N, C-alpha and C positions, 0 to 999 in steps of 0.2 A: 921416361916415366911420367915427366910434366904433361906431355901431350896426352897420355892415357888419362891422367887425373883431370885435366880440362874437358876431355870428351866425356868422362864419366859424369862429371858434375853436370854438363849440359844434358846428357841422358837422363840423369836423375830428375832434374827440373822438367824436361818434357813428359816423362813418365808420370811424375806427380801431378803434372797439369791436366791428364786424362781425368775428367769428371765423372767418375763412376756412378754417383748418386744422380747426377743430372741425366745421363744416359739410360740409367735403370728406369727413372720416372717417365722419361720419353717413350721408352720401349714398352713398358708394362702398363702405364695409365694414359700415354699420349699428352702429358703435361709438362709445362716449364716449372720445375720445382721451386725456381726462384720466386714465383707468383703466388705461392700457395704456403700456408702454415708460417713457419718462422722465416721462410724465405732463405734459409741457409742451405748450401749445396753440401749436405752432410747426411750421415747415417740416422740421426734422430728424426730429421724432418721427412727422410725417405720412409722410415719405419711407420709413420702415421699416415702417409699418403699412398703407398704403394704395396703390392704383395710382399709378405715376408720373404719369400724365396729371392726376390729381387734385392732386398736390403742386405740379406746374407751374403749374396753374391758381391755386392757393391763393398761390404765390410771387408771380405777376403781380399779383393783387389786393392783396396786402400791399405790394408795392413802390409800386403805383398810389396806395395811401392817402396816403403822404408826398408823392409827386411832384405829384399833381393839386391837393391842398389849397395847398400851397406856390405852385404855378403860378398858381392862382386869385387868391391873395393878390397876387402880382406883377402880374397882369393888371388888377385893379381899383385898383391904384395905392397899395397898402399900403407903408409903409416896411420897411427891412430887419428892424427890431426886431419889427414885427408880423408879418412872414413868418416868423421863427424862431419866435415864439410859436405861430403856427397849426401848424407842423410839430411842435412839442413837444407840442401839444394832440393830434394824431394818434397819436404815439407812446405817450402816457399813455393814450389810448383803447385801443390794442392791448395794452398791459400790464395795465391794469385796466378791462375792458370792462363797460359797464353791462349788456349783454345775456347775460353770462356770470358774474354774481355777482362781478364786480370781480377775477376771476382769469383772466388771459389769458397770452400767450406773453412773449417777451423783447423783441421790438420791433426786432430786428436788421434785418430786411429792410425795414421801414417806415422806419427809420432811414436806410438806404442810400438810399431814395427822396428823403427830406428833403435829405439831404447832397447828393445829385445835383444838385438844383435850386439850393440855396444856394451850393454851392462845388464843381462837378464834379471839379476836380483833387483835392479832398480825398476824394471818393469813390473816386477812383483809387488813392490812397494807402491807403485803408482796405481796398480789394480786394487791393491788393498784399500787405499785412500778413496779411490772412486766408488769403491763398494759402500761407501756411506750414502750413497744414493738411496739406498734401501731404507735407510733411517730418516733422511731429511726430505726425500721426495723431490729432489731438485738436483738434477746432474750437473749443471753449470758450476755450482760452488764447490762440489767434491772434485770436479775436473780442474778447476783453477788451483785448488789446494794440492792436488796431485802434481800438476805442472811446476808449481811453486817449490815443492819439495824435492823434486829431482836433482838440481844442482846442490842444494843443502846435503842431501843424502849422500850424493857422490863424493862430496868433499870431506865430510865429518865422519862417514862410517866406513868407508872403504878400508882405511888402515886398521882399524879395530877389528875388522872381520878378516883381516889378513890378505885382503885383495889390493893389488896395485892401484893407486889413485892417480891416474893421468890427469894432468891439468887440462889438457885438451877436451876430455870428456865433460869435465865440470863446466868449462866455458861453453862447450857446445850446448849443454842442457840449459845454461843461462840464456844463450841465445835463442833456443827454442821457446823458452818461458817469454822473452821479448816479443818474439814473432807472433806468438798466439794471443798475448795480450793486445798488441798492435792490431791483429786482425779482428779482435772483439770490439775494440774501440773505433775502428774506421769502417766497420762493415757497412755497406750501402743497403739500407733497408727498403722495402717495397711501399711503405706508407708514411705519411708525415704525422709527427705527434706535436701536440702543443704543450711541451714542458720545457723547462729551463735546461740550458746546456749541461751544467753540472749534474743534474739528476739524470739527464740522458746518457751521459758517460758512466756515471755510477751504475745505473741499470745495465749497461753493455757489459761494463767490467765483471759485476757480481753475478747477473742473471743471463747474460749474452742475448738480451733483447732490449727493446726500447723502452717497454713499459713493464710495470710490475705484475700485471694481470696475465699470468701465463696461459690461461685458457683462451682469453681473447686473442693472443698473440699466435698461438700455434693453430688456431682454427681460421686463420684469415683466408680469404679467397680473393681473386682479382675483382676489381669493380663491375666489368661486365658479367661476372658470375653471381654477383649479389648486389642488387641495386639498393638494398635496404640496409647496408652494413652502417653500424653506428662509428662515428669518428673515433680514432684511437685516443686522441687527446681527451675526449670526454669520458673514455673508459678508464683512463689513468686517474682522472679527477674522482670518479666514482670509487675506484680502488682504495684511494686514499681517505675518503669518506667513510 
């Protein structure tokens, strides 16, 4: 069973590494999604740049990355700890894909797929929190709140609800939280900004971008596509003013 586990973890990482958003942008628009908008190889950036059908297909694929691999781990009789490890491997593959120079997306949709198989009601809580997007009109903060809530909800509410509270699931959700936060903080962006390091890290953590000005960030284009683009550092200063 140890060999099956190792092979499944490797398969989960490789499947997670398939950059659906990058491929969809290439096929539908002929562009490198990393050079446009937020620069993120994810659904939100693809939704703004490519046809809706391509974003929907990419979303389904990214969701399946996590769901299918954890489901396979269950079907072959792996324990809960091994199932969690397989799911984490799929998320790591999405965030640091071998097929894209180890620079991928944030892994939110793939995380949702993993959580849905491991703890369906946890996925429902996550979606309920993220639905706050409608109120705050900014998805990064609700997403961060939802990811933060997963290990807490798993640990504190499983027993009162009469659900077994496996420690590996809670630790796995904590690992996922750390993975997503690390990806936000270390994301390689496509443009330089003239702000302090502390402000830069805070912007990345809370808003998943280098500057506060969302519109300026998500509508970026490569230098060759726009010779009159205003420096992002100057935009940040204007936003503060």
